[in-house]
Backbone bond lengths (Angstrom), bond angles and torsions (degrees), N, CA, C in turn:
res aa  C-N    CA-C-N  psi(-1)  N-CA   C-N-CA  omega(-1)  CA-C   N-CA-C  phi
1 M - - - 1.464 - - 1.530 109.31 -
2 K 1.334 116.52 130.38 1.452 121.04 -177.79 1.530 110.67 -103.44
3 F 1.322 115.02 143.77 1.454 121.09 179.36 1.523 109.07 -129.46
4 D 1.321 115.62 150.09 1.465 120.92 179.39 1.521 108.80 -85.34
5 L 1.318 115.79 86.80 1.465 121.08 -176.59 1.520 112.58 -72.99
6 D 1.335 116.69 -13.16 1.469 120.34 177.13 1.528 112.14 -86.56
7 F 1.322 116.91 -7.58 1.461 119.68 -178.24 1.526 110.67 -57.05
8 T 1.339 115.02 132.92 1.466 121.62 179.80 1.525 109.07 -135.33
9 P 1.315 118.38 125.16 1.473 120.11 177.30 1.525 110.77 -61.64
10 D 1.329 116.33 150.88 1.462 119.72 177.05 1.523 111.19 -65.92
11 S 1.321 116.20 -38.89 1.469 120.61 -178.24 1.520 109.49 -161.19
12 Y 1.322 115.06 153.55 1.463 120.65 171.31 1.539 111.35 -95.75
13 F 1.342 116.30 -5.01 1.459 119.11 -167.23 1.536 114.73 -130.07
14 K 1.314 118.57 -16.26 1.461 121.08 -175.33 1.524 111.18 -119.84
15 N 1.351 115.42 147.84 1.471 122.36 175.50 1.530 111.81 50.17
16 L 1.313 116.02 49.20 1.457 120.78 -175.37 1.526 111.49 -80.41
17 T 1.324 115.49 146.49 1.455 121.48 174.43 1.529 109.22 -77.18
18 F 1.333 115.45 169.55 1.465 119.74 177.76 1.524 110.43 -58.43
19 E 1.329 117.92 -45.15 1.455 121.33 -178.29 1.518 111.33 -62.43
20 Q 1.328 116.85 -38.24 1.462 119.74 178.76 1.521 111.60 -68.76
21 K 1.310 116.61 -35.49 1.467 120.42 -179.23 1.524 112.14 -69.29
22 I 1.340 117.04 -40.23 1.463 117.49 -174.61 1.523 111.79 -68.39
23 G 1.333 116.89 -24.27 1.460 118.76 175.70 1.511 111.98 -64.09
24 S 1.340 115.57 -30.26 1.454 120.09 179.50 1.523 111.90 -91.30
25 K 1.330 117.54 -14.67 1.455 120.63 -174.25 1.525 112.92 -104.89
26 I 1.341 117.16 -43.22 1.458 120.56 -173.51 1.524 109.79 -103.30
27 K 1.312 117.09 118.04 1.460 121.02 -178.53 1.525 112.62 -76.83
28 G 1.329 116.45 -48.67 1.457 120.86 -172.19 1.512 112.95 -65.07
29 E 1.337 116.84 131.80 1.454 121.51 -177.23 1.520 111.97 -65.22
30 V 1.316 117.80 -43.34 1.463 120.03 179.54 1.517 110.20 -64.28
31 R 1.326 117.99 -42.37 1.469 120.87 179.18 1.521 111.36 -64.96
32 R 1.318 117.32 -36.31 1.473 120.59 177.75 1.524 110.57 -61.80
33 K 1.322 115.98 -44.70 1.461 119.64 -179.22 1.523 111.53 -64.22
34 I 1.328 116.18 -39.97 1.465 119.89 177.73 1.524 109.93 -63.33
35 A 1.337 116.44 -43.03 1.457 120.87 -179.35 1.532 111.39 -62.09
36 K 1.337 116.33 -39.61 1.460 119.45 177.92 1.522 111.24 -61.15
37 N 1.323 115.87 -40.82 1.465 120.08 179.43 1.523 112.16 -69.03
38 K 1.339 116.65 -21.72 1.452 121.19 -179.70 1.528 111.70 -100.37
39 E 1.324 116.78 15.40 1.463 121.50 -172.23 1.528 112.67 -54.65
40 K 1.321 117.95 -35.62 1.463 120.79 -176.16 1.519 112.97 -87.23
41 S 1.311 116.09 -2.12 1.457 119.84 179.03 1.526 109.72 -78.53
42 D 1.325 116.26 153.37 1.460 120.55 -177.76 1.520 112.77 -83.89
43 T 1.308 116.70 -26.51 1.460 119.40 -176.58 1.522 110.42 -128.57
44 Y 1.307 114.66 152.98 1.454 121.13 -179.49 1.526 108.98 -133.09
45 P 1.324 117.88 135.03 1.471 119.53 177.66 1.525 110.20 -59.74
46 P 1.327 119.03 138.00 1.472 121.33 -179.73 1.522 112.52 -54.45
47 E 1.337 116.91 -37.01 1.468 119.05 -178.73 1.519 112.35 -69.70
48 L 1.342 116.14 -15.00 1.461 120.17 179.47 1.515 111.38 -85.61
49 V 1.323 117.27 -47.18 1.462 120.10 -170.59 1.520 113.26 -97.22
50 G 1.313 118.98 -4.82 1.452 120.07 178.82 1.517 111.46 -64.30
51 R 1.302 116.22 148.47 1.467 120.81 179.64 1.530 110.70 -59.76
52 N 1.328 115.62 -44.51 1.457 120.67 -179.77 1.519 110.35 -122.43
53 L 1.322 115.90 144.16 1.456 119.98 172.52 1.524 109.97 -72.88
54 N 1.319 115.69 146.79 1.451 120.50 169.30 1.537 107.55 -55.32
55 P 1.351 118.48 132.53 1.479 120.51 -177.33 1.523 113.39 -52.03
56 F 1.333 116.81 -37.73 1.468 119.89 -179.92 1.524 110.51 -65.54
57 I 1.353 116.24 -44.94 1.464 120.52 179.50 1.520 110.11 -65.49
58 R 1.337 116.59 -39.98 1.465 120.75 -179.41 1.524 110.99 -61.76
59 E 1.330 116.29 -43.54 1.467 119.90 178.89 1.526 110.54 -65.23
60 K 1.326 115.91 -39.96 1.465 120.53 -179.35 1.524 110.71 -66.06
61 Q 1.323 116.84 -41.73 1.455 121.34 178.83 1.522 111.43 -63.31
62 G 1.336 115.16 -40.56 1.457 119.57 179.77 1.508 113.53 -62.21
63 K 1.324 116.27 -29.87 1.457 120.45 178.45 1.525 111.70 -74.68
64 I 1.344 116.00 -25.68 1.475 119.94 177.39 1.523 109.53 -71.03
65 H 1.328 115.37 -49.84 1.478 120.74 175.87 1.522 107.91 -163.29
66 P 1.337 118.53 131.41 1.470 120.54 -177.21 1.521 113.98 -61.00
67 Q 1.346 118.14 -25.53 1.465 118.49 179.49 1.526 112.68 -67.28
68 L 1.329 117.32 -19.08 1.458 120.16 176.46 1.527 111.57 -66.93
69 M 1.326 116.74 -11.95 1.457 121.83 178.66 1.522 112.30 -90.70
70 G 1.332 117.46 -5.10 1.457 120.72 -176.61 1.516 112.75 -54.97
71 G 1.317 117.04 118.44 1.459 122.64 178.68 1.509 114.77 88.38
72 E 1.336 117.90 -15.87 1.462 120.13 -173.78 1.533 112.77 -68.10
73 Y 1.334 117.58 -18.51 1.458 120.35 -178.29 1.532 112.35 -104.40
74 L 1.329 116.87 15.01 1.461 119.60 174.04 1.530 109.21 -65.18
75 P 1.331 117.00 148.74 1.478 118.89 178.09 1.523 111.04 -67.47
76 D 1.325 116.11 152.87 1.464 120.97 176.79 1.520 110.22 -63.85
77 M 1.326 115.13 152.18 1.454 120.31 176.01 1.520 110.37 -104.73
78 D 1.320 116.11 152.64 1.455 121.34 176.61 1.529 109.93 -75.57
79 S 1.318 116.16 164.31 1.467 120.74 -178.21 1.527 112.55 -65.07
80 N 1.324 117.13 -24.12 1.462 121.18 -179.81 1.534 111.75 -101.85
81 E 1.333 115.67 30.47 1.461 121.70 -175.96 1.528 109.92 -129.63
82 S 1.333 116.61 144.21 1.462 121.96 178.23 1.524 110.28 -133.66
83 E 1.327 115.31 146.17 1.463 120.35 172.58 1.526 107.74 -85.42
84 I 1.325 116.86 119.77 1.465 119.37 -176.86 1.521 112.64 -102.47
85 C 1.321 117.12 -14.00 1.454 120.33 -179.11 1.518 108.60 -158.52
86 R 1.342 115.53 142.72 1.467 121.02 -179.44 1.521 109.03 -132.42
87 I 1.327 115.85 131.96 1.455 122.77 178.36 1.524 107.20 -116.07
88 V 1.319 116.62 119.05 1.459 122.39 -174.76 1.519 109.37 -112.23
89 L 1.326 116.41 126.76 1.458 121.84 179.34 1.524 109.66 -99.97
90 N 1.308 116.11 133.56 1.461 120.97 179.93 1.531 109.55 -83.21
91 S 1.326 114.05 55.78 1.461 121.54 178.66 1.522 108.89 -91.76
92 T 1.307 116.52 179.25 1.468 120.52 -179.44 1.520 111.79 -56.82
93 T 1.335 116.70 -38.10 1.460 120.92 -178.25 1.527 112.41 -106.57
94 M 1.342 117.04 14.12 1.463 122.69 179.89 1.532 111.04 46.04
95 D 1.324 115.80 63.66 1.458 120.89 -179.33 1.526 110.94 -62.59
96 V 1.324 115.69 143.11 1.459 121.97 -177.62 1.526 109.68 -124.47
97 I 1.324 115.48 134.57 1.463 123.24 175.00 1.523 106.88 -121.20
98 T 1.322 117.37 135.10 1.457 119.73 -178.84 1.523 111.15 -126.54
99 I 1.324 114.56 151.46 1.464 120.60 167.82 1.521 106.67 -108.31
100 K 1.325 115.39 127.55 1.458 120.99 -175.57 1.522 110.82 -119.53
101 A 1.330 114.52 149.51 1.457 121.34 177.19 1.517 108.40 -118.84
102 K 1.316 116.10 134.98 1.466 121.74 -179.64 1.514 108.53 -132.76
103 I 1.335 116.12 129.73 1.456 119.57 -178.26 1.521 110.17 -99.61
104 E 1.317 115.35 129.17 1.461 122.71 179.41 1.515 108.68 -141.59
105 S 1.341 116.18 121.55 1.477 122.22 179.74 1.527 111.82 53.28
106 G 1.340 115.67 38.40 1.461 120.64 176.56 1.514 114.84 81.35
107 I 1.326 118.11 0.14 1.462 122.47 179.53 1.524 108.87 -109.54
108 I 1.331 116.77 135.23 1.457 121.58 177.72 1.520 108.75 -93.22
109 N 1.325 116.04 124.26 1.463 122.40 177.97 1.525 109.52 -107.55
110 Y 1.336 116.39 140.40 1.466 121.55 -177.21 1.523 110.21 -115.80
111 R 1.338 114.78 141.93 1.469 119.65 176.71 1.527 109.10 -148.17
112 V 1.313 114.91 157.48 1.458 122.08 176.69 1.525 107.69 -107.14
113 S 1.339 115.92 134.82 1.457 121.01 178.12 1.517 109.96 -125.98
114 D 1.330 115.34 147.76 1.462 119.69 169.85 1.529 108.18 -134.75
115 E 1.309 116.82 -169.26 1.460 120.84 -173.50 1.524 113.14 -93.91
116 Y 1.347 116.36 14.77 1.461 119.91 -175.97 1.527 111.72 -122.65
117 E 1.321 116.60 28.60 1.462 118.99 -174.18 1.528 112.75 -69.57
118 D 1.346 117.49 -23.53 1.466 119.59 176.10 1.527 111.21 -70.65
119 D 1.321 116.00 -28.77 1.467 122.05 177.74 1.525 107.08 -139.79
120 P 1.342 116.94 74.76 1.462 121.05 -168.79 1.529 114.50 -62.78
121 I 1.329 114.10 137.25 1.457 121.56 174.11 1.523 109.62 -95.07
122 F 1.339 115.01 -41.24 1.455 120.73 -179.37 1.525 111.29 -124.61
123 K 1.315 115.31 148.67 1.451 122.49 164.86 1.523 105.77 -106.91
124 Y 1.326 116.72 121.76 1.458 121.42 -175.90 1.529 109.69 -93.44
125 V 1.321 116.46 130.78 1.463 121.28 -178.19 1.520 108.90 -119.30
126 L 1.332 116.33 111.71 1.464 122.28 -179.10 1.522 111.19 -89.32
127 K 1.321 115.17 148.92 1.465 119.75 176.91 1.519 110.61 -73.39
128 H 1.338 115.67 -46.21 1.466 120.58 179.71 1.525 107.88 -103.08
129 K 1.316 116.41 100.61 1.471 121.62 -174.53 1.522 112.16 -90.55
130 T 1.333 117.21 -26.66 1.459 121.02 -178.83 1.526 110.08 -142.04
131 S 1.316 115.40 160.68 1.467 121.50 173.09 1.515 108.49 -159.90
132 Q 1.324 115.98 162.92 1.458 120.09 178.68 1.527 111.70 -91.57
133 K 1.324 116.36 -19.57 1.457 121.66 176.14 1.525 108.00 -139.24
134 P 1.330 117.99 166.17 1.473 118.93 -179.36 1.526 112.47 -54.55
135 L 1.309 115.91 150.15 1.457 122.23 179.59 1.521 110.99 -71.17
136 S 1.313 115.40 147.19 1.459 119.58 168.83 1.526 107.95 -69.45
137 M 1.315 116.58 163.66 1.459 120.04 177.42 1.533 110.21 -58.98
138 A 1.327 117.01 -37.83 1.466 120.97 -179.74 1.530 110.98 -62.10
139 L 1.329 116.91 -41.55 1.468 119.69 -178.86 1.521 111.80 -73.06
140 L 1.341 116.80 -33.95 1.466 118.70 174.76 1.521 110.47 -64.13
141 I 1.326 116.62 -44.25 1.464 120.74 177.28 1.532 110.27 -59.46
142 E 1.311 116.04 -40.75 1.470 119.27 178.65 1.526 110.42 -62.70
143 N 1.326 116.72 -39.73 1.459 119.57 176.95 1.522 111.33 -62.74
144 I 1.320 116.71 -42.28 1.467 121.09 -179.48 1.528 110.76 -65.76
145 D 1.331 116.20 -44.85 1.468 120.64 -171.45 1.522 114.33 -82.69
146 T 1.337 117.59 -19.25 1.474 119.88 179.78 1.515 112.72 -108.78
147 C 1.322 117.01 0.28 1.466 120.18 -179.60 1.534 110.17 -58.70
148 L 1.308 116.13 128.56 1.464 120.88 177.65 1.520 109.80 -84.91
149 L 1.321 115.97 135.30 1.456 122.12 174.28 1.522 106.73 -103.92
150 N 1.320 115.84 95.26 1.458 120.83 -178.72 1.527 109.42 -91.46
151 E 1.318 115.56 113.74 1.462 121.03 -177.00 1.524 110.39 -75.89
152 I 1.335 114.77 135.66 1.456 120.76 178.90 1.522 108.59 -107.61
153 Y 1.325 116.34 118.52 1.465 120.44 -178.79 1.515 109.56 -144.57
154 K 1.320 114.08 120.36 1.466 121.18 179.87 1.527 111.83 53.21
155 G 1.328 114.04 42.09 1.457 119.95 176.72 1.507 115.09 79.87
156 K 1.338 117.50 -3.38 1.459 121.07 179.80 1.523 110.53 -104.11
157 E 1.312 115.53 147.05 1.463 121.59 -176.59 1.530 109.94 -119.87
158 T 1.324 116.64 119.02 1.460 121.50 177.84 1.526 109.06 -131.47
159 T 1.315 116.74 149.69 1.458 120.84 -178.86 1.519 109.98 -75.83
160 Y 1.323 115.44 117.20 1.466 121.95 179.74 1.523 111.45 -85.74
161 G 1.327 116.49 -40.37 1.460 120.08 -177.79 1.513 111.41 -170.76
162 T 1.318 114.89 -178.27 1.464 121.54 -177.41 1.525 109.51 -133.17
163 G 1.324 115.61 134.28 1.468 120.83 175.13 1.512 112.76 97.23
164 L 1.324 116.81 120.97 1.456 121.38 -177.01 1.520 112.51 -68.56
165 V 1.325 116.61 -26.76 1.464 120.52 179.42 1.520 110.83 -98.01
166 H 1.312 116.49 -51.38 1.459 120.92 -173.99 1.520 112.16 -60.06
167 Q 1.339 117.61 -42.92 1.456 119.35 -177.44 1.522 111.48 -64.32
168 S 1.333 117.08 -37.17 1.469 120.35 177.86 1.525 111.00 -66.08
169 L 1.325 116.56 -39.05 1.465 120.09 176.60 1.524 110.78 -64.60
170 E 1.313 115.52 -42.40 1.469 119.91 -179.08 1.529 110.46 -63.41
171 D 1.325 116.75 -43.83 1.466 120.48 179.30 1.524 110.57 -62.42
172 C 1.335 116.65 -44.07 1.464 121.13 -178.54 1.523 111.61 -65.01
173 S 1.329 116.55 -36.75 1.467 120.87 -175.83 1.527 112.53 -65.17
174 L 1.326 116.93 -20.38 1.463 120.30 -179.66 1.520 111.94 -67.45
175 Y 1.351 116.50 -25.66 1.468 120.05 -172.83 1.527 113.10 -126.18
176 S 1.332 117.67 -2.77 1.463 120.32 -173.00 1.520 111.39 -129.85
177 D 1.338 115.64 167.06 1.456 119.36 178.13 1.529 110.52 -83.91
178 R 1.319 115.61 179.87 1.458 121.54 -174.32 1.533 112.54 -60.18
179 D 1.329 117.43 -46.76 1.468 120.70 -176.45 1.518 111.66 -65.81
180 V 1.337 116.33 -43.79 1.462 119.80 178.88 1.526 110.31 -62.34
181 T 1.317 116.44 -41.51 1.463 120.44 179.37 1.523 111.04 -62.85
182 Y 1.324 116.65 -46.38 1.470 120.60 -178.88 1.526 110.93 -59.23
183 N 1.321 117.15 -39.61 1.464 121.53 -176.01 1.519 113.69 -89.70
184 F 1.326 116.68 5.19 1.460 119.89 -176.16 1.524 112.60 -73.76
185 V 1.326 117.25 -26.62 1.463 121.32 -175.49 1.526 110.21 -123.64
186 E 1.335 116.27 132.31 1.461 122.39 174.12 1.519 108.74 -123.68
187 I 1.330 117.00 138.00 1.454 122.31 -178.77 1.520 108.27 -118.44
188 D 1.326 115.97 133.55 1.456 120.70 -175.93 1.524 109.31 -140.04
189 S 1.334 115.74 145.65 1.459 120.06 176.33 1.522 110.03 -153.70
190 G 1.316 115.51 131.97 1.456 119.86 174.48 1.509 112.45 -81.38
191 F 1.336 116.82 -10.71 1.463 121.28 -176.73 1.523 113.43 -103.32
192 Y 1.314 117.02 -21.11 1.466 121.82 -177.62 1.531 108.34 -124.75
193 P 1.325 118.26 92.01 1.472 122.11 -171.81 1.522 114.87 -59.30
194 E 1.332 117.31 -27.73 1.461 120.25 -176.39 1.526 112.93 -94.50
195 L 1.317 117.84 -2.13 1.464 119.77 -172.96 1.525 111.98 -63.91
196 H 1.317 117.43 -41.90 1.468 120.73 179.68 1.517 111.18 -59.13
197 D 1.340 116.56 -49.81 1.464 120.23 -178.08 1.524 111.24 -66.49
198 Y 1.335 116.65 -35.65 1.460 119.48 177.67 1.522 110.05 -58.13
199 Y 1.330 116.71 -45.90 1.461 119.39 -177.35 1.528 112.82 -77.15
200 Q 1.319 117.75 -25.34 1.461 118.50 171.95 1.526 109.39 -60.53
201 N 1.321 115.91 -41.76 1.458 121.42 178.48 1.531 111.02 -70.18
202 Q 1.336 115.93 -43.40 1.461 120.00 -177.38 1.526 111.52 -68.00
203 K 1.330 116.61 -35.71 1.466 119.89 178.70 1.522 111.30 -59.95
204 K 1.310 116.70 -39.93 1.466 120.20 179.56 1.531 110.61 -60.58
205 I 1.324 116.09 -43.07 1.469 120.70 178.77 1.524 110.24 -62.08
206 W 1.316 116.16 -47.99 1.465 120.53 -177.22 1.530 111.51 -66.49
207 V 1.329 116.76 -42.64 1.469 119.71 -178.97 1.523 110.69 -64.77
208 D 1.333 117.43 -40.36 1.468 120.61 175.93 1.521 110.69 -59.03
209 E 1.328 116.29 -42.73 1.471 120.43 179.87 1.537 111.07 -65.54
210 L 1.320 116.10 -43.29 1.471 120.02 -178.79 1.523 111.96 -62.81
211 F 1.339 116.64 -42.06 1.462 118.78 -177.17 1.526 111.74 -80.87
212 K 1.300 116.93 -21.00 1.469 118.73 172.33 1.519 109.50 -68.54
213 K 1.338 117.12 -41.37 1.459 121.28 177.80 1.528 110.47 -64.10
214 K 1.338 116.39 -39.81 1.463 119.73 178.94 1.519 111.24 -62.30
215 S 1.327 117.09 -40.69 1.459 121.00 -177.66 1.521 111.89 -70.22
216 E 1.345 116.49 -22.53 1.466 120.59 -178.08 1.524 112.51 -86.32
217 K 1.336 116.49 -10.51 1.481 119.34 179.88 1.520 112.00 -77.90
């Protein structure tokens, strides 16, 4: 399967489509999916499109199922910031990791966010931290696959793993079967149309490698 790795969005901040906007507006993963399905509708319930859920509704939703909280605790974004990529883990609480772009003085800055910034578990270190124009798909993939996950424990920082997708697959494979591992991570982007399919293909390669190593032990 071939992908256009040279593809580069025109902008992360101007003339955005509905799908690109909701990544920057709606935190919750379940609410984002509902909004996408309602894209052609003229009206949207306030509780659906609001940046944050009402605390009472959020607590109530969490009691129904913890996965309904996925993404709801991500930090707020600035007005000059966009979510360019989202990595969703099929964990009990549907943890969400995002890559965000923020423009300042004509320079685009990139950062990784998760839902634990008040009590950080990892410090994420990207290879490409800034650019003058949006990243090509190849450079975004490089950022995803080479990102260092530096674990923070008792004030000390050590490298736990590498790759926002691969490391999650590797961790899952230790306790789960092949199918569960493959479906543990989903990648989505409103700016890179082929990114999801690229990682669907790449996950198969990585999962095959991980379970081949397991069988050889």
